[in-house]
N, C-alpha and C positions, 0 to 999 in steps of 0.2 A: 716072601714072594707069594703071589697068588698061585694056587695050584690049578692044574689042568682040569680037574674034575669039579671045580667050584660050581655051586648052583645059584649063587647070588653075586651080583656085581660088586657089592660092598666088600667081599672077601678078596677081590683082585686088587693087589697093591701096585702092580706094574704090568706093562705090556712089552712085547718085543717088536720093534720096527724092522721088518724083513728087508725092506729097501729093494734095490735092483738085484735080480737074480743073475749075476754075472760071475765070471771066474775071479778068484781072490786077487790075482795079479792086476786086474783092471780097476780095482778099488782106488789105487793111487791116481790113475788117469781120471776117474770120476771125481775124486777129491779135488784135483787141480782144475778140472772143468768147472765144478761148483764154485771153487775159490775165485776163479777168473770172473765168472758171471756175477757173483756176489760183490766183488770189488768194483765191477762196472756199475752195478746197481747203486752202491754207496756213492761212488764218484758222480754218477749222472744225476741222481735224485737230490743229493745234498747240494751239488753244484747248481741245479735248477732252482732249488729253494733259495739259495744264496743270491743268485742273480735277480730273482723276482723281488726279494726283500731289500736289496741294495740299490736297485735302479728305480728312481721315481717315475720314469716313463712307463714302467710296467705296472703301475698302480691302477689297474683296470679290472673289471669283473672277470674277464677271460683269464688273466694271469693269477687272479685270486683263486679261481677254481683250479688252475694248473698247479699252483703251489700246493694246494690240498691233495691233488692227485699224486704229486711226487711224495708227499708225506705218507699217504696211504700205501703207495707202492713200496716205499722204504720200510715201512713198519711190517706189513704182512710178509714180505720176503724175509725179513729178519726173524720172524716167528718160525720159518721153515728151514732156511739155509744153514744156520750154525749147527743145529742138531743133526741135520742130514750129513754135514761134513764130519762131525764128531763120530758118527756111526760108521763111516768108512774106515776108521781106525780102531773102533771099539770092538772087542770080541763079543760082548753080551748084546749090544744094540738095544738095551732096555731103556724104557721111558717110564717114569713113575705115573701112577694113576692121575695124580693132581696135575702133573706137567702135561699129560695127554689132554685132560679137560681144558686146561689153559690154552694149549696150542689150538685145539679145535675152536674154542670160543673166540679167540683173537683173530684167527684166520677168517672164520665165518663173518665176524663183525666187519672187518675191513674189506673183504671181497664184496659183500653186499653193499657197503657204503660206497665202494667204487662204482658199482652199477648205477646207483642213484645219482652219484656225482657226474657220471658221463651223460646221464639224461639231462641234468641241469645244464651241463656245458652245451648240449645240443639245443636246448631252449635259448641259451645265451646267444648262440650263433644265429638262430632263427630271428630273434629280435634285432640283432646287429645288421642283418642283411635285409630282412623284410620290413622293418620299421626303424631305420637308422636315425631318423629325426627325433624319435621318442625313446631312443636307447637309454640315455642317461636317466630318463624318468622311470622307465620300466625296470631296468636293472640297477636299482638303488643299492647302496651299501647295506641297508637293512635287509632287503630281499635276498641279496647274495649270501649274507650271514645266515639267514633263515634256511636257505636251500642247502647250504653246507651242513648246518646243525641238524636239519631234517635227515640228511643222508646218513650221518653218524647215528642218529636216533633210530632210524629204520634198521640200520645194521645191527645196533645193540639189541633191539627187540627180537629181531630174527635170530640172532646168535644165541640169546638166552633160551628161546623156545627150542631151537635145534639142538643145542648142547645138553640142556636138561632132559630132553626127550631121548637123546642118544645114550646118555649115561644112566638112565633108569632101566636100560636093558640088562639082561643077565648074560654075562660072558663066561659060559661054562664049556664052550666047544674048544677054545684054544686061547692062548695069550698072544699068539703071533699075528700081528697086523701086517697083511701083505701089501705094504705101501712104505713110502719113505717119510711120511708124517701121519699124524692122527687125523683121519678124515671119516666122514659119516658112512660112506658105502663099504669101505674095508672093515669098519667096526661092525656093521650089520652082518657081514659074512661070518664073524666069529661069535655071534650071539646065538643063544638057544631059545630066545623069546619069540613069541608070535609077532611077526613084523608087519602084519597087515595094517594095523592102526598107525604104526610108525611111518610106513611108506605112504599112506594116505595123507598124513599131516605134512610129510616132506614134499609131496607133490603139490599140496595146497600152498605151502610156503614158496616153492619155486614159481608157482603160477602167479602169485600176487607180488613177487619180486621181479622176476625176469620179464613177464609179459608187459606190465605197465611201463617199465623202463624202455623196452624195445619199441613199444607203441609210440612213446614220446619221441624217441630218436627218429623213427621212421616218418612220423607225421611232420616233425620239424624239418627233416630233409626233403620231404615232398614239397613243402612250401618254399624252402630254400631253392631247390632246383627250378621250380616254377618261376620264382622271382628272378633268378640269375639268367634264365633263358630269355627273359624280356629285356635284358640289358643289350643294347645295340652294339656297343664297342667290344671287340675281342679282348682288349686289355682290361676292360671293366669286368668281364666274365672271369678272366684268369685271376684277377685280384680277389674277386668274391669267392671263387672256388678254393683259392690257396689258403684262405682263412679257415676252411672246413676240412681240407684234405688230411691234416694231421690228426684231427679228432676222429675222422672216419677210419683212419688207419689203426688207431688205438682201439676203437670199438670193434673193428673187424677181428683183430688178433685176440682180444679178450673173449668176446662172445663166441667166436668161432671155436676156440679151444674148449670153453665150458660146454657148449652144446655138443661138440664132438665127444667129449668125455662121458657125458650123461647118456649118450646113445650107444656107447660101447657096451656089449653084453658082459656080465660078470665073469664069464669064462675066459676073458682076455685081460687079466689084471696088468700084464706088462704094458699093453697098449694104453691102458688107463693111466699108468704112471707117466708115460711119455706125454700124454695130453695134459696131465696135471702139471708136469714140468713146464709146459708152455705158458700157463697162466700164473704159476707161482713164482717163476724166476725169469723166464724169457720176456714176458710182457713188461714187468717192472724194469728190465734192462733196456728194452726197446723204446719205451715211452719217452724218456728224456731225449734220446737220439732222434726220434720222429719229430718231436716238437722243436728241437734246436736246429736240425738240419733244414727244416722246411719253414722256419719262422725268421723273418728278417729282423724283427725287434729283439728276439732272444740273441741272435748272432751279433747284432750291434751292441747289445748290453755286455755280451761276453768279450767283445773286442775292447770295449772301454775298460773293463776290469783288468784284462791282460795288459793293456797299455799302461794303466796306472801302476801295476806291479813291475813292469819293465822299467818304467821311469824311476820308481823308488829304488829298484835294484841298482840302476845306473848311478843314481844320486849317492847311494851308500858307497859304491865302488869309487866314485870320484872323490868323496871325502877321505876315504881310506888311502 
């Protein structure tokens, strides 16, 4: 194990994930809560991907993006939740250096990819509402594939830079990470390196990732609102807004939690953990619910699947 007085990061072989500072008897309650949320994430996102892949009517750009959103939510929550649940039962709460690097890398990759994907989805809604006659021309299969691939590529580049920069720091202050997963800010707190350059690069990365995606989303919705307000019929307005409300809900929850977390001072680590919990587990749990409850196509596809299963079950029982 790495020692508390190490002067170089390469001598650290593991870290301690402190997690939530609560009484030991509450660990069982937290474990059950995490288990419930993670089970809902698995059920919701796997279910959403299954519905999209099996129903031909959902073979559209919007649902192509939504399927990738479910995949991203499923993946990055799986990077965080299992280890957090294990630590509620573990006495040591340790995580190896390599596992910590992997966790930060994968989480950073998929959370950044989700930001760019949400921007692509906002552009898709802009084309669908503002230029409906040219929608199939603009949102071609090739462009959709490029937008999704670009989201993953940007996430990968950002994650490589963030992770490599973080783990070149020296961790000689402590091995105890005051968080429930390996994240950049808690790792900075236990570093004894000069963090000026690190913070400048982190700020630069956040600026070129968050600002462009937010600008694309805001500008897209400015045009959408302007177009919808020109629609004379109330029913037409409702239909147009209904196609965007789910996306707006997802964007609000994700970006609200991220911005709130990064504005929390370092002296409030427990509040930072709660904010992190919102976008690491709560958002992936809510996304399928938001899209399924407010989307007629998804609800209809789900009814078809359930009807088929009921029919098959009845047929088997009849034969028996």
